[in-house]
SELUMTI-520589 format. One record per residue (C-alpha): residue number from 0; residue in one letter; x, y, z. Coordinates in pm, 1 decimal. Each point is the difference from the previous one (the first is absolute). Last residue first. Layout:
# SELUMTI-520589
[r NUM, "a", [X, Y, Z]] ...
# end
This chain:
# SELUMTI-520589
[r 520, "x", [23274.5, 23634.2, 12727.1]] [r 519, "x", [-81.7, -299.3, -222.3]] [r 518, "x", [-233.0, -292.9, 71.4]] [r 517, "x", [101.0, -325.4, -158.8]] [r 516, "x", [120.6, -156.8, 327.0]] [r 515, "x", [-341.0, 48.7, 171.4]] [r 514, "x", [-40.6, 221.4, 309.3]] [r 513, "x", [-138.5, -151.7, 321.4]] [r 512, "x", [-353.9, 106.0, 122.4]] [r 511, "x", [-2.1, 254.9, 286.7]] [r 510, "x", [-100.1, -135.5, 345.1]] [r 509, "x", [-356.1, 59.0, 131.7]] [r 508, "x", [-41.2, 290.0, 243.8]] [r 507, "x", [-11.5, -84.9, 375.8]] [r 506, "x", [-353.3, -9.2, 159.2]] [r 505, "x", [-70.1, 300.5, 221.6]] [r 504, "x", [-280.0, 141.5, -211.6]] [r 503, "x", [-171.8, -337.0, -17.9]] [r 502, "x", [-182.1, 50.8, 331.6]] [r 501, "x", [-199.7, 303.9, -121.0]] [r 500, "x", [111.0, 348.5, -94.3]] [r 499, "x", [-305.6, 179.7, 131.1]] [r 498, "x", [-44.8, 321.3, -197.7]] [r 497, "x", [-276.1, -154.3, -213.4]] [r 496, "x", [-215.4, -65.6, 310.8]] [r 495, "x", [-172.3, -319.1, 134.4]] [r 494, "x", [1.9, -38.9, 379.3]] [r 493, "x", [-162.9, -311.2, 144.5]] [r 492, "x", [-320.1, 53.4, 201.4]] [r 491, "x", [37.0, 22.8, 379.4]] [r 490, "x", [-146.2, -297.9, 192.4]] [r 489, "x", [-301.7, 77.3, 216.8]] [r 488, "x", [91.3, 74.8, 360.3]] [r 487, "x", [-106.2, -268.8, 250.5]] [r 486, "x", [-170.9, 145.1, 295.2]] [r 485, "x", [163.2, -104.2, 321.0]] [r 484, "x", [-190.5, -281.0, 175.8]] [r 483, "x", [-187.9, 94.9, 308.6]] [r 482, "x", [130.1, -125.7, 335.8]] [r 481, "x", [-208.2, -273.6, 168.3]] [r 480, "x", [159.6, -296.6, -182.6]] [r 479, "x", [337.1, 150.8, 81.1]] [r 478, "x", [-66.6, -72.1, 365.4]] [r 477, "x", [372.7, -23.3, 73.4]] [r 476, "x", [-40.2, -350.7, 146.7]] [r 475, "x", [-219.7, -107.6, -291.0]] [r 474, "x", [238.3, 131.8, -263.5]] [r 473, "x", [293.2, -158.4, 186.0]] [r 472, "x", [-173.4, -341.5, -9.6]] [r 471, "x", [-43.5, 35.6, -377.3]] [r 470, "x", [364.1, 100.3, -41.6]] [r 469, "x", [117.5, -290.9, 221.3]] [r 468, "x", [-211.2, -251.5, -192.2]] [r 467, "x", [148.6, 108.9, -332.0]] [r 466, "x", [-215.2, 28.8, -313.2]] [r 465, "x", [10.4, 376.1, -63.5]] [r 464, "x", [-118.1, 72.7, -351.7]] [r 463, "x", [-87.5, 363.0, 91.7]] [r 462, "x", [-362.3, -31.2, -102.8]] [r 461, "x", [-23.1, -361.4, 118.4]] [r 460, "x", [145.1, 98.8, 338.0]] [r 459, "x", [-248.3, 292.1, 39.5]] [r 458, "x", [-296.9, -227.4, -82.1]] [r 457, "x", [132.3, -269.3, 234.5]] [r 456, "x", [32.8, 266.6, 273.3]] [r 455, "x", [-369.6, 80.3, -35.2]] [r 454, "x", [-99.0, -366.1, 3.9]] [r 453, "x", [219.8, -54.7, 305.9]] [r 452, "x", [-178.4, 286.3, 178.2]] [r 451, "x", [-341.3, -152.1, -66.3]] [r 450, "x", [106.4, -352.9, 96.1]] [r 449, "x", [117.4, 95.6, 344.8]] [r 448, "x", [336.3, 91.5, 143.5]] [r 447, "x", [104.7, -329.8, 167.5]] [r 446, "x", [-214.9, -255.5, -187.6]] [r 445, "x", [72.4, 177.7, -329.3]] [r 444, "x", [369.4, -1.6, 83.3]] [r 443, "x", [-34.0, -378.0, 27.7]] [r 442, "x", [-96.3, -13.9, -369.8]] [r 441, "x", [309.5, 204.1, -94.2]] [r 440, "x", [224.5, -235.9, 196.2]] [r 439, "x", [-156.0, -302.1, -168.0]] [r 438, "x", [63.5, 156.3, -338.1]] [r 437, "x", [364.2, 71.4, 83.5]] [r 436, "x", [42.1, -358.2, 128.2]] [r 435, "x", [-134.8, -149.2, -321.1]] [r 434, "x", [201.2, 226.5, -232.3]] [r 433, "x", [292.1, -236.6, -51.5]] [r 432, "x", [-252.6, -275.3, -76.3]] [r 431, "x", [-99.5, 187.9, -317.0]] [r 430, "x", [347.3, -49.6, -154.7]] [r 429, "x", [202.7, 281.8, -159.6]] [r 428, "x", [-205.3, 243.4, 212.8]] [r 427, "x", [-195.7, 299.5, -135.2]] [r 426, "x", [-297.8, -213.7, -99.4]] [r 425, "x", [-61.5, -107.0, 360.5]] [r 424, "x", [3.5, 360.8, 123.7]] [r 423, "x", [-223.8, 115.3, -288.4]] [r 422, "x", [-255.1, -271.1, 81.1]] [r 421, "x", [8.2, 98.9, 367.0]] [r 420, "x", [-67.8, 363.8, -91.7]] [r 419, "x", [-294.8, -103.5, -217.8]] [r 418, "x", [-149.9, -193.6, 290.8]] [r 417, "x", [55.7, 300.4, 228.8]] [r 416, "x", [-173.6, 225.0, -253.1]] [r 415, "x", [-295.2, -241.5, -25.0]] [r 414, "x", [-60.7, 2.2, 374.8]] [r 413, "x", [69.1, -179.5, 323.9]] [r 412, "x", [-166.5, -330.1, -105.6]] [r 411, "x", [180.0, 42.8, -333.8]] [r 410, "x", [332.8, -26.5, 185.8]] [r 409, "x", [-84.2, -352.8, 121.0]] [r 408, "x", [-96.0, -88.3, -356.5]] [r 407, "x", [335.4, 132.9, -120.9]] [r 406, "x", [176.7, -219.6, 253.3]] [r 405, "x", [-198.6, -304.8, -114.6]] [r 404, "x", [82.4, 62.4, -366.1]] [r 403, "x", [370.6, 38.0, 69.3]] [r 402, "x", [15.8, -308.8, 226.6]] [r 401, "x", [73.7, 12.6, 371.2]] [r 400, "x", [-231.6, -279.0, 121.5]] [r 399, "x", [302.4, -228.2, 27.3]] [r 398, "x", [135.0, 224.8, 274.4]] [r 397, "x", [-323.0, -22.6, 196.4]] [r 396, "x", [6.7, -378.7, -6.0]] [r 395, "x", [364.6, -5.0, 102.8]] [r 394, "x", [-74.0, 222.9, 298.7]] [r 393, "x", [-294.6, -215.7, 100.9]] [r 392, "x", [218.4, -311.9, 5.7]] [r 391, "x", [-61.0, -242.4, -287.8]] [r 390, "x", [-192.6, -329.0, 25.8]] [r 389, "x", [-330.7, 176.2, -72.6]] [r 388, "x", [128.2, 91.3, -346.5]] [r 387, "x", [41.2, -364.1, -105.2]] [r 386, "x", [325.4, -75.6, -180.0]] [r 385, "x", [87.0, -253.4, -268.0]] [r 384, "x", [365.6, 51.4, -94.7]] [r 383, "x", [214.9, -86.1, -301.5]] [r 382, "x", [328.9, -191.1, -3.2]] [r 381, "x", [-142.6, -269.1, -232.7]] [r 380, "x", [-360.7, 32.5, -113.7]] [r 379, "x", [-180.8, -330.6, 60.9]] [r 378, "x", [-263.1, 154.2, 227.1]] [r 377, "x", [-223.1, -179.8, 248.0]] [r 376, "x", [-304.0, 197.2, 109.3]] [r 375, "x", [75.4, 121.9, 349.0]] [r 374, "x", [-99.9, -84.3, 357.8]] [r 373, "x", [141.6, 151.2, 317.3]] [r 372, "x", [-2.7, -49.3, 378.9]] [r 371, "x", [-125.7, -357.9, 30.3]] [r 370, "x", [37.2, -111.1, 359.3]] [r 369, "x", [210.7, -302.6, 102.6]] [r 368, "x", [275.5, 203.6, 163.0]] [r 367, "x", [28.4, 217.5, -310.0]] [r 366, "x", [-150.6, -131.2, -322.2]] [r 365, "x", [37.7, 118.2, -361.0]] [r 364, "x", [-231.5, -120.1, -276.5]] [r 363, "x", [91.7, 1.9, -369.7]] [r 362, "x", [-279.2, -74.9, -244.8]] [r 361, "x", [-64.9, -151.9, -344.4]] [r 360, "x", [201.5, -321.8, -30.3]] [r 359, "x", [62.3, -22.4, 372.5]] [r 358, "x", [285.5, 153.6, 196.6]] [r 357, "x", [-16.0, -9.7, 379.7]] [r 356, "x", [246.8, 227.8, 178.4]] [r 355, "x", [95.0, -31.2, 366.2]] [r 354, "x", [129.9, 302.7, 190.5]] [r 353, "x", [307.4, 100.5, 200.0]] [r 352, "x", [-6.6, 363.6, 124.1]] [r 351, "x", [255.9, 257.5, -123.0]] [r 350, "x", [-279.4, 249.4, -90.2]] [r 349, "x", [-335.6, -130.1, 124.2]] [r 348, "x", [-141.0, 345.5, 87.6]] [r 347, "x", [13.8, 88.8, -371.9]] [r 346, "x", [-300.0, -225.3, -73.4]] [r 345, "x", [103.9, -247.4, -271.7]] [r 344, "x", [100.8, 65.6, -360.8]] [r 343, "x", [93.3, -256.7, -264.0]] [r 342, "x", [326.2, 9.2, -199.4]] [r 341, "x", [55.8, -247.8, -285.8]] [r 340, "x", [292.1, -238.8, -60.3]] [r 339, "x", [-210.4, -306.9, 97.5]] [r 338, "x", [-83.6, 156.5, 337.1]] [r 337, "x", [181.3, 302.1, 139.6]] [r 336, "x", [-153.0, 181.0, 295.3]] [r 335, "x", [-89.0, 369.4, 12.5]] [r 334, "x", [-14.5, 252.4, 287.0]] [r 333, "x", [279.1, 218.9, -155.2]] [r 332, "x", [229.1, -106.7, 287.5]] [r 331, "x", [-39.3, -360.8, -113.6]] [r 330, "x", [-240.5, -247.4, 159.3]] [r 329, "x", [164.0, -336.7, 66.9]] [r 328, "x", [-90.7, -312.3, -194.5]] [r 327, "x", [-124.1, -355.8, 47.4]] [r 326, "x", [-143.0, -206.4, -283.8]] [r 325, "x", [-313.9, -199.8, -62.7]] [r 324, "x", [-111.0, -132.4, -338.9]] [r 323, "x", [-369.2, -4.6, -85.6]] [r 322, "x", [-240.8, -251.4, -147.0]] [r 321, "x", [-366.9, 90.2, -0.8]] [r 320, "x", [-204.7, -268.2, 174.6]] [r 319, "x", [-324.4, -75.5, -177.4]] [r 318, "x", [-306.0, 181.3, 127.9]] [r 317, "x", [-318.1, -155.0, 140.9]] [r 316, "x", [194.1, -238.5, 222.4]] [r 315, "x", [-2.5, -373.8, -84.5]] [r 314, "x", [-237.1, -210.1, 207.6]] [r 313, "x", [141.3, -227.6, 268.2]] [r 312, "x", [47.5, -366.3, -76.3]] [r 311, "x", [-198.5, -260.8, 198.4]] [r 310, "x", [-252.0, -94.0, -270.5]] [r 309, "x", [283.1, -44.7, -256.0]] [r 308, "x", [229.3, -202.9, 223.6]] [r 307, "x", [-203.4, -307.3, 84.0]] [r 306, "x", [-254.6, -129.7, -253.4]] [r 305, "x", [96.2, 194.7, -312.8]] [r 304, "x", [369.3, -37.0, 79.6]] [r 303, "x", [-40.3, -371.5, 68.5]] [r 302, "x", [-167.7, -43.2, -338.5]] [r 301, "x", [270.8, 207.9, -168.6]] [r 300, "x", [287.1, -191.6, 154.7]] [r 299, "x", [-161.4, -323.4, -107.3]] [r 298, "x", [-220.6, -264.0, 162.5]] [r 297, "x", [77.6, -310.1, 201.4]] [r 296, "x", [336.6, -63.8, 155.7]] [r 295, "x", [312.5, -202.0, -73.9]] [r 294, "x", [40.0, 75.0, -369.5]] [r 293, "x", [-172.9, 337.1, -7.4]] [r 292, "x", [-208.4, 75.4, -308.1]] [r 291, "x", [131.2, 266.2, -245.8]] [r 290, "x", [-232.9, 302.5, -22.0]] [r 289, "x", [250.6, 239.8, 161.9]] [r 288, "x", [273.0, -123.6, -234.2]] [r 287, "x", [-222.6, 18.1, -307.9]] [r 286, "x", [-83.5, 363.4, 68.2]] [r 285, "x", [365.6, 73.1, 63.0]] [r 284, "x", [91.2, -142.9, -340.0]] [r 283, "x", [-205.8, 264.1, -181.6]] [r 282, "x", [114.7, 278.6, 231.8]] [r 281, "x", [366.5, -96.1, -48.6]] [r 280, "x", [-35.0, 21.8, -380.3]] [r 279, "x", [-158.2, 346.3, 26.7]] [r 278, "x", [268.1, 105.6, 247.5]] [r 277, "x", [277.9, -96.8, -241.7]] [r 276, "x", [-161.1, 184.5, -291.7]] [r 275, "x", [-38.2, 309.2, 215.8]] [r 274, "x", [369.6, -13.6, 86.2]] [r 273, "x", [94.9, 14.7, -366.1]] [r 272, "x", [182.0, -208.2, -263.4]] [r 271, "x", [-48.2, -351.6, 133.3]] [r 270, "x", [145.8, -323.5, -136.7]] [r 269, "x", [-177.3, -318.0, 101.5]] [r 268, "x", [186.9, -324.3, 72.3]] [r 267, "x", [25.3, 44.5, 379.4]] [r 266, "x", [-361.5, 108.9, 38.5]] [r 265, "x", [-120.9, -328.1, 155.9]] [r 264, "x", [295.9, 4.0, 239.5]] [r 263, "x", [-95.6, 350.6, 112.0]] [r 262, "x", [-364.5, -91.1, 53.7]] [r 261, "x", [-41.3, -347.8, 151.5]] [r 260, "x", [339.6, -63.9, 159.0]] [r 259, "x", [113.2, 353.6, 85.2]] [r 258, "x", [-349.0, 96.1, 116.2]] [r 257, "x", [-20.6, -311.0, 221.8]] [r 256, "x", [341.9, 70.8, 153.4]] [r 255, "x", [-96.8, 362.4, 64.7]] [r 254, "x", [-320.6, -115.6, 167.1]] [r 253, "x", [193.5, -239.2, 224.9]] [r 252, "x", [224.0, 285.3, 110.6]] [r 251, "x", [-315.2, 213.6, 20.6]] [r 250, "x", [-158.9, -233.7, 249.0]] [r 249, "x", [323.5, -66.2, 189.9]] [r 248, "x", [23.6, 362.6, 104.6]] [r 247, "x", [131.5, -43.7, 355.1]] [r 246, "x", [161.2, -321.2, -126.3]] [r 245, "x", [244.1, 212.0, -200.4]] [r 244, "x", [180.4, 109.1, 318.9]] [r 243, "x", [317.4, 175.0, -121.4]] [r 242, "x", [-115.0, 330.7, 153.7]] [r 241, "x", [-328.8, -33.6, 176.8]] [r 240, "x", [-301.4, 49.5, -221.1]] [r 239, "x", [-137.7, 350.7, -30.4]] [r 238, "x", [-340.6, 68.2, 157.9]] [r 237, "x", [-195.5, 279.0, -172.4]] [r 236, "x", [-352.0, 90.5, 116.7]] [r 235, "x", [-256.8, 93.2, -266.4]] [r 234, "x", [-249.1, 286.3, 12.8]] [r 233, "x", [26.0, 68.9, -375.3]] [r 232, "x", [134.8, 354.5, 41.1]] [r 231, "x", [208.1, -111.5, 299.4]] [r 230, "x", [166.7, -271.4, -208.9]] [r 229, "x", [83.0, 256.8, -271.5]] [r 228, "x", [147.1, 235.6, 260.4]] [r 227, "x", [212.3, -282.0, 142.2]] [r 226, "x", [131.9, -76.8, -348.0]] [r 225, "x", [77.7, 368.4, -59.4]] [r 224, "x", [184.9, 30.1, 330.2]] [r 223, "x", [201.2, -321.1, -44.4]] [r 222, "x", [-46.3, -209.4, 312.3]] [r 221, "x", [246.3, -9.6, 289.6]] [r 220, "x", [17.7, -340.3, 168.7]] [r 219, "x", [-71.1, -15.5, 375.3]] [r 218, "x", [69.2, -343.2, 153.1]] [r 217, "x", [199.4, -211.9, -242.8]] [r 216, "x", [138.0, 304.0, -179.0]] [r 215, "x", [33.7, 80.8, -370.2]] [r 214, "x", [53.4, 364.7, -86.5]] [r 213, "x", [-165.1, 161.9, -303.2]] [r 212, "x", [-271.3, -264.4, -29.8]] [r 211, "x", [-239.5, 2.7, -296.8]] [r 210, "x", [206.3, 114.5, -298.6]] [r 209, "x", [309.5, -135.9, 172.2]] [r 208, "x", [-146.8, -352.0, -6.6]] [r 207, "x", [-12.1, -154.4, 346.6]] [r 206, "x", [-252.0, -268.2, -102.0]] [r 205, "x", [-369.2, 70.9, 21.3]] [r 204, "x", [-310.4, -78.1, 203.3]] [r 203, "x", [-289.6, 240.7, -57.0]] [r 202, "x", [-272.9, -15.3, 264.1]] [r 201, "x", [-375.2, 66.0, 16.1]] [r 200, "x", [-73.1, -90.6, -360.2]] [r 199, "x", [-119.1, 241.3, -270.9]] [r 198, "x", [-268.1, -39.1, -262.9]] [r 197, "x", [-82.7, -115.9, -352.6]] [r 196, "x", [269.4, -266.9, -29.4]] [r 195, "x", [131.3, 157.5, -322.1]] [r 194, "x", [-51.4, 356.7, 127.8]] [r 193, "x", [215.7, -71.1, 303.3]] [r 192, "x", [265.6, -160.9, -223.4]] [r 191, "x", [-9.3, 303.5, -233.4]] [r 190, "x", [68.7, 232.4, 292.1]] [r 189, "x", [277.4, -223.6, 130.6]] [r 188, "x", [170.8, -13.6, -341.3]] [r 187, "x", [-7.9, 380.6, -18.3]] [r 186, "x", [169.0, 29.0, 339.7]] [r 185, "x", [286.4, -232.9, -99.7]] [r 184, "x", [37.7, 159.2, -344.9]] [r 183, "x", [33.5, 348.1, 156.2]] [r 182, "x", [227.3, -120.5, 281.0]] [r 181, "x", [253.6, -189.8, -204.6]] [r 180, "x", [-28.6, -367.1, -90.6]] [r 179, "x", [48.3, 68.3, -370.0]] [r 178, "x", [-166.8, -38.1, -337.4]] [r 177, "x", [-312.4, -155.0, 143.4]] [r 176, "x", [-165.8, -332.3, -87.3]] [r 175, "x", [-321.4, -118.8, 165.4]] [r 174, "x", [-122.0, -271.1, 234.1]] [r 173, "x", [-307.8, -60.0, 215.6]] [r 172, "x", [-73.6, -319.1, 190.3]] [r 171, "x", [-292.3, -132.8, 204.9]] [r 170, "x", [167.8, -212.6, 269.6]] [r 169, "x", [-348.5, -31.6, 159.9]] [r 168, "x", [69.2, 89.9, 364.7]] [r 167, "x", [324.3, 196.0, -34.8]] [r 166, "x", [-52.1, 207.6, -314.4]] [r 165, "x", [298.5, -5.7, -237.8]] [r 164, "x", [174.6, 292.5, -175.7]] [r 163, "x", [277.4, -43.2, -259.0]] [r 162, "x", [202.9, 268.3, -182.5]] [r 161, "x", [212.3, -122.3, -293.1]] [r 160, "x", [302.5, 207.8, -104.6]] [r 159, "x", [54.0, 85.4, -367.6]] [r 158, "x", [349.3, -49.2, -147.3]] [r 157, "x", [98.0, 221.7, -293.3]] [r 156, "x", [140.3, -129.0, -326.8]] [r 155, "x", [122.7, 253.6, -256.8]] [r 154, "x", [-104.2, -82.2, -357.1]] [r 153, "x", [25.0, 367.8, -94.0]] [r 152, "x", [-342.2, 65.0, -151.9]] [r 151, "x", [-207.1, -297.5, 117.1]] [r 150, "x", [134.1, 29.7, 357.9]] [r 149, "x", [-9.2, -352.5, 139.8]] [r 148, "x", [-154.2, -90.6, 336.9]] [r 147, "x", [162.9, -274.8, 208.0]] [r 146, "x", [-206.5, -149.5, 288.7]] [r 145, "x", [152.5, -5.2, 349.7]] [r 144, "x", [78.2, -260.9, 264.3]] [r 143, "x", [16.7, 62.5, 376.2]] [r 142, "x", [-368.3, 76.7, 27.0]] [r 141, "x", [-99.0, 321.4, 176.1]] [r 140, "x", [-196.8, -1.6, 324.7]] [r 139, "x", [-345.3, 49.3, 151.6]] [r 138, "x", [-204.9, -193.5, 258.3]] [r 137, "x", [-357.3, 121.2, 54.3]] [r 136, "x", [-134.5, -69.5, 347.1]] [r 135, "x", [-337.1, 12.9, 180.6]] [r 134, "x", [-271.1, -57.1, -258.7]] [r 133, "x", [-81.4, -347.0, 133.0]] [r 132, "x", [210.3, -99.5, 301.3]] [r 131, "x", [319.5, -189.5, -71.0]] [r 130, "x", [80.7, -289.3, 231.7]] [r 129, "x", [376.9, 3.1, 13.1]] [r 128, "x", [193.1, -320.2, 60.1]] [r 127, "x", [295.5, 74.9, 223.8]] [r 126, "x", [306.3, -188.9, -118.5]] [r 125, "x", [246.6, -190.1, 216.4]] [r 124, "x", [373.0, 32.6, -55.7]] [r 123, "x", [108.5, -121.6, 342.1]] [r 122, "x", [-88.8, -370.1, -34.7]] [r 121, "x", [140.7, -4.7, -351.6]] [r 120, "x", [323.5, 157.7, 126.0]] [r 119, "x", [48.6, -274.2, 259.9]] [r 118, "x", [-27.2, -267.2, -270.7]] [r 117, "x", [240.8, 200.0, -218.0]] [r 116, "x", [250.8, 22.2, 285.2]] [r 115, "x", [-26.3, -369.6, 83.5]] [r 114, "x", [53.3, -97.7, -363.5]] [r 113, "x", [296.4, 233.0, -41.9]] [r 112, "x", [177.4, -141.8, 306.7]] [r 111, "x", [-89.5, -355.9, -98.5]] [r 110, "x", [155.6, 48.0, -343.9]] [r 109, "x", [309.3, 176.4, 140.8]] [r 108, "x", [71.6, -253.9, 271.7]] [r 107, "x", [-118.3, 63.8, 351.4]] [r 106, "x", [235.0, 67.0, 290.4]] [r 105, "x", [297.7, -197.8, 122.7]] [r 104, "x", [249.7, 279.5, -78.1]] [r 103, "x", [-230.1, 260.0, 159.5]] [r 102, "x", [169.0, 344.0, -9.8]] [r 101, "x", [183.4, -61.2, -325.2]] [r 100, "x", [-301.0, -197.9, -120.1]] [r 99, "x", [-223.7, 307.7, 41.0]] [r 98, "x", [240.7, 218.8, -199.1]] [r 97, "x", [-8.5, -255.6, -280.7]] [r 96, "x", [-380.7, -11.2, 20.2]] [r 95, "x", [-22.0, 379.6, -26.6]] [r 94, "x", [224.7, -3.4, -306.2]] [r 93, "x", [-211.7, -264.4, -175.0]] [r 92, "x", [-322.7, 171.0, 102.1]] [r 91, "x", [103.8, 298.0, -208.9]] [r 90, "x", [80.0, 371.1, 67.5]] [r 89, "x", [8.6, 235.1, -299.3]] [r 88, "x", [-313.4, 196.5, 98.2]] [r 87, "x", [114.8, 58.8, 355.3]] [r 86, "x", [-280.7, 110.8, 235.4]] [r 85, "x", [-270.4, -248.0, -102.2]] [r 84, "x", [239.7, -295.2, 17.1]] [r 83, "x", [128.8, 123.2, 335.1]] [r 82, "x", [-348.6, 28.0, 146.7]] [r 81, "x", [-97.0, -344.0, -128.5]] [r 80, "x", [305.4, -162.6, 158.6]] [r 79, "x", [-66.2, 184.3, 327.3]] [r 78, "x", [-354.2, -138.1, 9.7]] [r 77, "x", [134.2, -350.0, -81.5]] [r 76, "x", [230.0, -5.9, 300.8]] [r 75, "x", [158.5, -338.4, -72.5]] [r 74, "x", [-119.4, -301.8, 200.1]] [r 73, "x", [199.4, -85.9, 309.7]] [r 72, "x", [266.1, -267.3, -0.4]] [r 71, "x", [-33.0, -331.2, 192.9]] [r 70, "x", [-151.5, -196.0, -286.9]] [r 69, "x", [-165.9, -318.2, 109.4]] [r 68, "x", [-338.0, 166.1, -41.0]] [r 67, "x", [-256.1, -80.9, 262.6]] [r 66, "x", [-220.7, -297.1, -79.0]] [r 65, "x", [-320.2, 69.5, -185.9]] [r 64, "x", [-314.6, -77.1, 202.1]] [r 63, "x", [-147.2, -322.4, -139.9]] [r 62, "x", [74.1, -186.7, 323.1]] [r 61, "x", [-251.5, 210.9, 185.4]] [r 60, "x", [-280.4, -140.6, -215.2]] [r 59, "x", [-349.6, 78.1, 133.4]] [r 58, "x", [86.5, 302.3, 217.9]] [r 57, "x", [237.2, 153.9, -254.8]] [r 56, "x", [-252.1, -41.0, -283.0]] [r 55, "x", [-279.2, 150.5, 211.9]] [r 54, "x", [209.6, 304.8, 80.8]] [r 53, "x", [89.4, 50.9, -364.4]] [r 52, "x", [-361.1, -46.2, -115.3]] [r 51, "x", [-148.7, 266.0, 224.4]] [r 50, "x", [-177.5, -84.0, 324.5]] [r 49, "x", [-339.7, 153.1, 78.5]] [r 48, "x", [-201.1, -325.3, 15.4]] [r 47, "x", [287.9, -191.0, 160.5]] [r 46, "x", [-138.3, -34.9, 353.1]] [r 45, "x", [-360.0, -66.6, -100.3]] [r 44, "x", [110.7, -279.2, -228.3]] [r 43, "x", [220.2, -210.6, 217.0]] [r 42, "x", [376.7, -45.6, -0.8]] [r 41, "x", [187.6, -233.2, 234.2]] [r 40, "x", [294.3, -47.6, -240.2]] [r 39, "x", [-49.5, -376.7, -15.5]] [r 38, "x", [-378.8, 50.6, -35.4]] [r 37, "x", [51.4, 245.8, -283.2]] [r 36, "x", [237.7, -236.0, -181.7]] [r 35, "x", [-250.9, -285.1, 35.9]] [r 34, "x", [-286.9, 213.2, -127.2]] [r 33, "x", [199.0, 105.2, -304.1]] [r 32, "x", [108.4, -357.5, -74.3]] [r 31, "x", [-359.7, -128.1, 21.8]] [r 30, "x", [-123.8, 268.7, -235.0]] [r 29, "x", [275.2, -96.1, -244.7]] [r 28, "x", [-108.9, -363.9, 22.7]] [r 27, "x", [-360.2, 106.6, -76.4]] [r 26, "x", [115.4, 157.9, -325.0]] [r 25, "x", [-67.8, 364.4, -76.7]] [r 24, "x", [-302.6, 187.5, -137.5]] [r 23, "x", [-43.4, 203.8, 319.5]] [r 22, "x", [-368.1, -96.2, 44.4]] [r 21, "x", [46.9, -359.4, -117.9]] [r 20, "x", [302.6, -51.4, 226.1]] [r 19, "x", [-182.4, 153.5, 298.3]] [r 18, "x", [-296.4, -229.0, -54.3]] [r 17, "x", [226.8, -306.2, -15.3]] [r 16, "x", [192.4, 114.6, 308.9]] [r 15, "x", [-323.3, 33.0, 194.3]] [r 14, "x", [-149.9, 332.5, 93.4]] [r 13, "x", [-15.5, 103.3, 368.7]] [r 12, "x", [14.5, 378.2, -34.8]] [r 11, "x", [357.2, -0.7, 129.3]] [r 10, "x", [89.1, -232.6, -284.0]] [r 9, "x", [-138.0, 258.0, -243.1]] [r 8, "x", [224.5, 271.6, 148.2]] [r 7, "x", [303.9, -228.4, 8.7]] [r 6, "x", [-45.9, -90.8, -366.4]] [r 5, "x", [-51.6, 365.9, -98.0]] [r 4, "x", [317.3, 102.2, 184.7]] [r 3, "x", [191.6, -277.0, -174.4]] [r 2, "x", [-139.9, 100.6, -340.0]] [r 1, "x", [113.8, 365.1, 50.3]] [r 0, "x", [345.1, -129.4, 88.7]] 
# end
């Protein structure tokens, strides 16, 4: 139809049929037929300049319009067929066709029914071709296949997962082996991918892996807290693909296929004994993969990366992201939370409040309503506690200050006799802590009666070996510190006189020895 429009346009300019045939590279007889058909249909160039090919075809050859179908039955509802096939996984076209023929006995046969449905499906299943902007997206996923790693000691075989990351504009590819697909390996693979490409993209596109997405949703998926924190650290947005929509991440799907064909297939005959050995082999083949020329385009993945993605990537932050696990907890009545079988303190005002705990390799941070309220060095001691003094109530802080040495120092500020009295009080108890309250009571008596009077009473108490709080308080109330002490009489010397019988006088006499058999009367 494009030729017909060109012929009519040139004829409208006054060119001869021979000139038109030479210009359009068609025979003169064909030019004559076109002009005759246009004249019969009453078509001229200015009127058909904006017509499309279908309209022009109908106007030039009305007889070529397909005749209406002889079939009197309506076409099947292909949209309903597709919905049912998607809803019921065991449903087949064979069963749907049989149900259709029960309702339409004169309807299509099975082959025609399937052919019409597949033709309709092709028209519906259109694909949006993405134009990837340089440095915009990094697509990440795990390959479906794994690489076996043998334990040299036990011979046990362990499967290593393969992480793949592909840049959108250049298809520059990164791959590495990890033991698992759990959160720590997932985050670590991302960090090494960023360092491999030498920067960060604007967007991360990933599948709904549990390590990245805790709850898949078409509209508002919930990201894993640690993964979201890592993305925030690097200034990257995360856009998960829709569930069961692999075309949303077609780049990495293609990248996974390439890695499986050119790296994993190439390593199929090698036997590995460590994860580092696997990653070294992958790195060697990865260099060749990124330097391999494209088949249907010029250049390589590396050349496109150097020209497109690399200049557009954002710079890596000054500090590498420090991995940390997040957990939720509730503050116990002793103002501590449990994390990894260890107790960490928080401000006592948060008792019974829910908090979030972030555990890294070296620190434990506790957050309440998005604000950090406590930070501790991480401890591996089980069932032990890490407590900061400022997290305690004032009363608890004062109680913990009650140590024997500290109490004696408080008494020394009153006087040396008071300090000595406190030492005697503590020594007189089976356990020093039993004397804490007595010592505190004595110290408060100094605040009530004065330090000078307490020193005097302490001297009297030490002399009489009186270590009771009530006795000391009674001395102060009765003003015994003011009364003079009674003179102590010197001890009387012991009596030593020959007329004194002594303590042995009252001892019973020793028994008589028994008589022998040979003795006579």
